[in-house]
N, C-alpha and C positions, 0 to 999 in steps of 0.2 A: 692589896702588894701590885703599885707594879707594873706593870706586863714586865716591861722592858726592864725593869731590874730581873722577874724569877730569871729571862731568856737567859739576862746577861747569867744569873751566878749558872744556869744550869749550863753552859760551853764553858766554865770556869769549874765545874766538876769533869765537863770531860777530857780539858786538858790535863787535868791533874791527875784524872783518875782509872781516864778512858775510857770510848762511847758504852761499855757495858757497867759502866759506878752508875749511872745517871737512870737512878727512877723514882718515880713520888717523891717516897719513901724518904729516902738520898738526898734529895733536894730539899723537902722540911727540912728538916735535922740542917742543912749546913743556913735553910733562912732564916731556920727557932720561928718556927710558924708549925702547923699541921701541916697535914696532906686537904685537908678543906680546901686548906685560903687558892693551894693551884686545883681541883676543882672545879674553880669557882669559874675558870682561864679554859681549863685544858680536859677536854671529857678524858680524857689512858698519855698514858708513855705515845703512842702513837702521836702525833697529836699535839705533844712539849716538842715529844727528837725534827718535825715541820719547821714549827718557828725556830728555833736550833738550825735547824739548815739552812730556814734564810736567814738568819743571819750569816751566815755565811756568805751567801749569793746581795743582800748589801754590804761588799765593797766597794763590789764593782761603780763604781761612781759615773758612768759613761748613757749621757742621755742617746736619745736615736737619732738627731739627726746630725750632732757626731762620729759615730760610729759608720754610717750611712758616708758619711767627706769620706773618712774612711779610704773606702770602694772591700768590697767584702773582705777580701785574701785580709789585710789589715784588721781589720773587729776583731774577724775573726781569731788571725795573733799577736790583741789585745787580749784578747774576753778569754781562751787558754794560758799567757803568763797571766793576769791577775787571778785567774782563780787558782791558778793556780800554787804562787805565790801567794794566798788568804789561808791554805790549808795547810802550806806548810808553813803558817804560823800558829799553829793550831794545829797539830800533828796528831791530833786521835778521834777530829772530828770529821775524816773523808772513811771512816769505818761509819758513822753514822746514813749518806746519804750512800750507801747503800741497800737500806734499808729501803728506800717505799723513791718513787719517783718525786721532786721537787718542783710543788705542788702553789708553795703559796705566792703571794702580791710580787718578791725581788726577786725569783726566777720568775716568775713569770713572763715577764717586762726585761727583763735580762734575755730567756726566749726568745721571746717579740722582738726584740730590734737587730737580735741574730739573722731569723731568719725573714724579717724587713728583709736585713741587706740585703740575704741570700735572690731571697725575689725578685727586688729594683735591682738586680744585676743575671740574668735570665736562668734562676735555675729553678724552673719545672716542681709544684706542687713537693711533686713523692719524692725527687731528690731531695730538698734545702729542706725537707721534714731530719730524712736520712744522717743528709753529712751532720748538719745541732745538737743530734741524741751521739751519731758513731761521734764526733766535739768532747762532749759531754763527758762520754765511757774514758772516752783516749786522758785525757785530764784527769777524772777519779781512777781510771787507775794504775798513772804514776804519781798520781800522791797517795794511792795505800804504801809504792810500791819506796815509795823515797821518806816514808814518817814511818814505816814498818807494820807489825800486822798487833797482839792482843802483847804484851810489856810492851809494847811503843820504844821496841826498839828501831835501830839506822843501821843504813849497810855500811860496814869496819870499808871502807878502802881502798887506808891502808894495806891494810889483813890483805886483801881478795889483793892488791898489787904483788903483794909478794907471792903468792897461791903463783898466780900466772910469772912471774918470771923461773919460775921452781921447775915447770915443766917442760918432763921434757924430748928435748928436740926431736927423736930418736919416733921417736911412741909420735908424739901431739904436729907436728914443723910447721901445718899451718895454723897453729895457738900459739908457739916457737915465736912466730916471726913477727905477733903484734901484741905480740908477752908487753912491749911497751907504751903501750897501750892499751891495756886493758888493765881495768875493766874500763868501759869511757863512765866519767861524770852523768848522775843521774840526772843535773842539770837539762846538760850536751844533750843525753839519752831524749827528751823535753821538748826541743831545741828542736831535732834534729829531723824526731820520726815527724812532729807537729809542721816543718813542710815538705815529709811524705806526700802524709795526706796532705794538706792546702793543693798541692802540683797535681795530685789525684783529683781533687776536686775539678779543678779545674777543666783536667780529661773528660774526665765525664758533662761539664758540663758544654764543653765544646761542643762533644761528641750526637747529643739535642737534637 
């Protein structure tokens, strides 16, 4: 059975049933095969998860030259938004990325391109490593929030807006003052925080 079909089906299981539902037995049943077929490709569930996660990184179709030409800030901004959008399309996949540091070929290539952009723009190795690791965790953290947790539920901004509008100004005057702007849409939170992160990294680089 082709590896591509197995990984695609595994991602479909995660999309439809959640990260916890992905097992060798469940996947074999979905494929209409036995688990022995899967063990020809993967030693265990961890190896399977690594392939599914790496498939997520494959959506970032930017080569190293294109990223370097953007400048380091635009390169990291582009990668962050692309990964965030990819995880939003696969609402349960973010939880799989918590299980281990992605080390598949797509993840390694993306890491290589981003770190190279940082190194080529004056970041010392330690700061470049911390910068990419922080960016990756930032994207993952927001992806988990926007997609909910175990039940796949999503944040109900319409309900939260009503809650904030009903805040008693006598008890919470500051919150009441900004209630008309709350909750901040999570996509706006993501973009706002990303710009703060990039600005902070630029400041750190200039201090080196």
